[in-house]
N, C-alpha and C positions, 0 to 999 in steps of 0.2 A: 411346277408340279413334279414331284420324284416319279420317275418311271417304275412300273413293276418289276419285281426281280422274277424271272423264269428260269428254272433249272433244266437244261436240256442234256438227257443222257444219251449215249450212243452219239455223241456230237459230231465225230468224224466218219459216220456212216452214210450211206446213200439217200435215205429219206432225209436225214438232218441236212445234207448238203442242199437239197432242193428247197427247205423251208427256213434255213438259218437267215439268208438276207432279210426276209421279212419279219422275222423275230427281232433281228438286231435294230430294225428300223423303229420297232415299238416298244421294245422291252429291253431292261438291263438282264442280259442273258449270262448265265454261269454254264460253261461248258464242261461236260464231264465225259471221259472216255478212258479206255485203257491205251490208247495210242493217240499221238498228235498227227500222224499222217492219215489224212481223210481222202475220200474220194474225189474231191475237188481241189485237193492240195493240202499242204501242211497248215495246221491251226495251232499257231503259237500260244494261243490264250486257253488251250485245252487243260483243265486240271486233271491230272491222271489218278483214276479212281478205278477200282474193280468192285463192281456190284455183286460178284459171286463171293466176296467175302462176307460171311453171316455176321460180322461183328459191325453193326451200324454206327459204332461210335469212331469207327475208322474213317468216316466220310460224313457223319451227321452234320458238321459245321457247314459244308457246302450248302445244305438245304435250308438253313435257318433263314427267316424272313422272306422265304419265297411266296409269292402269290398263287404260283402254279408249277407243277412239274410237267414237262413232256418227256415221256418214258418212250425212248426208241432203242435203247441198248438191246443187244441180242447176242448170245454166245452161239458159237458155230463150232462144230467138231467135223471135219472133212472127212474123218475115217469111219464116222457113224452117221449116215444120212438119215433124216427123220421125215422127209417129205415125200410125195409121189408126183414125179413130173408126169404131164400129160393126163392128169386126173380126169378130163373131161371126156376121155376116149373109153369106149368099152374094153373091157378086159382082153378081148381076142385081137383088138386092134394095137394093144400096147402092153405085151404080156412082160416085158423086161423087168418092171418093179416088183413083180409077184414072185415069191412072197417077200414081203418087205422084212428087214432085219429088226429083230427086237432090240437091238442095242442102241437104236435111236432115242429111246425114252430117256437115258440118263441126261443128254444134253438139253432136252426140252423140260425135263423136271428142273433143272438149273434155271431155265428161263423163268418157269412160272416161280420159283423161289425168289428170282430177282424183283418180278412184280410184286411180290408180297411185301419184300423189303422196302420198295418205293412206297406202296400204300401204307406200310407201318410208320414210315418216317412222316408221311403226310398227316397221320392221326396224331402222333407224338409232337411234331413241330407245329401244328395248326395250319397247315398248309390247305387251302380252300379247294382246289381244283388240281386234279391229275389228268392228262390226256395220255392215252396209251395207244401205242401202234399195234393194233390186232391185224388181221389179214383176211382177205376174202377166203383164204383156205380154212377158216373155221367152219365154213359151210361146203367143204369140197363133196361130200357125199352126194350132193344134188347136182353136181356139174354135168355127169352123163345124161340125166334126165332133162337137164335144160336144154342141151345141145342137140337131143335126139327127138325134142318136140313133146316129150310128155310134161314137162312143166315150161311155163311161158315166163316167169320172172319170180324171183324170191327178194325179201327184203330183211332188213335187221330183226324183225319180229318172228321170222322163220326159225325155228329150233335149230341150233348149231349142232351139226353133225358132220365129222370127217373121219376118213378111213385111214388117216396117218397121224404120226405123233406129232407133227408140225401143227396139223389143223387143230388137234386135240389140244395142243398148249395154248393156241390163240383163243380158242372158246373157253379154256380154263381161265385165261386172263379176265374175260368178260365175266364170268360168273363170279371169280373172286372180287373183281372190282364192284360188283352188285353188293355182295357181303359188306364191304367197307362203306358203300354210299347209303346202305340201310340205317346207318346209325348206332348199330349194336355195339360199337366200341366206345360210346360216349359222344362222338360228333360224327356226322355224315361227311364222308369225303366225296365230294362231287367228281364224277368220273365221266370221261368221253372216251369211248373206245373206236378207233378209226379202222375199219376193214379195208386196208390199203389194196387197190387193185393192181394194175401194171404200170408202175411209175419209170416208163422208159420208152424210147421210140420203138414203134411196132413195126417190124419187117418180117416178111416171110423167111428170110434168111435166119434171124433169131428164133422165130417160132417154129421153125423146122418143117411146117406143112401148112396148107390152107386151113385146115381145121383148127390149128392152134392160132392161126393168124386172124380168122373171123372171130375165133373166141376173145382174144385179147384186144382187138379193135373195141369191144364192147366193155373191156376192162381198163383201158387206157386212163391214166391220169396225168395231166400236164403238170410241170413245175409250179406254175402260177395259180392253177386251181388246187393243188394240194397245199400250197402256202395259204391261200385264202381259206381253206377249210381248216387247218390248224389254227390259224389266228381267230377265227370264228369260235372254235372249240375252246379257246383259252378265255375270249372276251365276253361271250353270250352270258348275260347276268343269271338267267333261269333256265336250267336244263331238267326241271322235275318232270317225271313222267306223270301219266294220268293217275298213279298212285301216291304221287308227292315224292317220289325217290329221285333224287338227282343222279341219275344214271342214263347214259344215252349211248346206242350203238348206231354208227353211220357208216355208210359205205364211202370209200374213198376213191371216186372216179370223176371224170369229167362228164359233161352234158352229153354223152355219147348217143347217137341216133341209133346204135346196135346194142344199147345197154341192156342187160338182163337182171341186174340187180337194182333195187329201189334205192332212189335218192329222196323219198319223202321225208325221212327224219332228219337228214341235212338240211333240207330245204325248209321244212316247217319248224324246226326247233332251233337251228343254229343261223337261219337266214343265208345258208350257202346259196351262191348264184354263179355256178361254173360259167367260165368264159369260153372254153374250148370244146371240140367235139371231134373225135378221131376222124369222123367222116370228112372233115374239112382239112384237119391237120396233115393227113395222109392221103388226100384226095386223089394225087397222081397215081400211086401204087394201087389204090383200091380200083381205080378205072382200068388200070392194065391187069391186074390180077384177078379182079372178080367181076367187073362190069362188061368189059370188051368180050372176054371168053364167054359169057352167059349170052351175049347177043349172036354169036356164031351159030 
């Protein structure tokens, strides 16, 4: 039996490097990016494509015959940052990002445009499924309230609100995907938007302080859990919601004891069964930094 063709955009990036081995095992993967030099080494089979080009015919051929697109491509402009670091802190604890530059909008508008091009190609080339890398930052505005006790948890059903352009763009991906999933353009494009958490080792040195450390223990996602989630997002036959629209938003985190984002939609709709928990993966550091000081 022929394997399904899956197109992976942003193939040389961090997220793609974690899921690519699992995709290669199951699918015939076409890799697209602007570079072959990836986070995990050089990828000689990457096809050089720039999705910032509005001319879809410049790269349409690479999408033909695909069963799914995994869209991880993301444009960065180091001179015009668009996010807010430490968004879980109250303003008086982290004043440096305020006020944000208005110039970050342009690069995020480009990223929204790229999502539109991928979804349009899915319609025109009759590609059934698109999996989009969204982010936990789509709901950034709730973070301070989560970590100061005013909120216990939020889920994909919580209305997305962000106070920075990066998060705004991710929320825009999700809403744009719903428009295409509704079938208004002649056929419904099945879409799964993955709000990725913290796909990296969690150390206090990286996070900067214990507040960020605790926060990202809840946000952690291991490579094998992320890969499983993406495979399930591609393969699950029916992702229709209660209204019959094949559109789904899920959080991309492991089964963390400290989680504050809900995994209900990932578990119930995709059959996602995370194998890892930051409490176990980073047990030694948690004991040293959090548990033992609390006992003194």
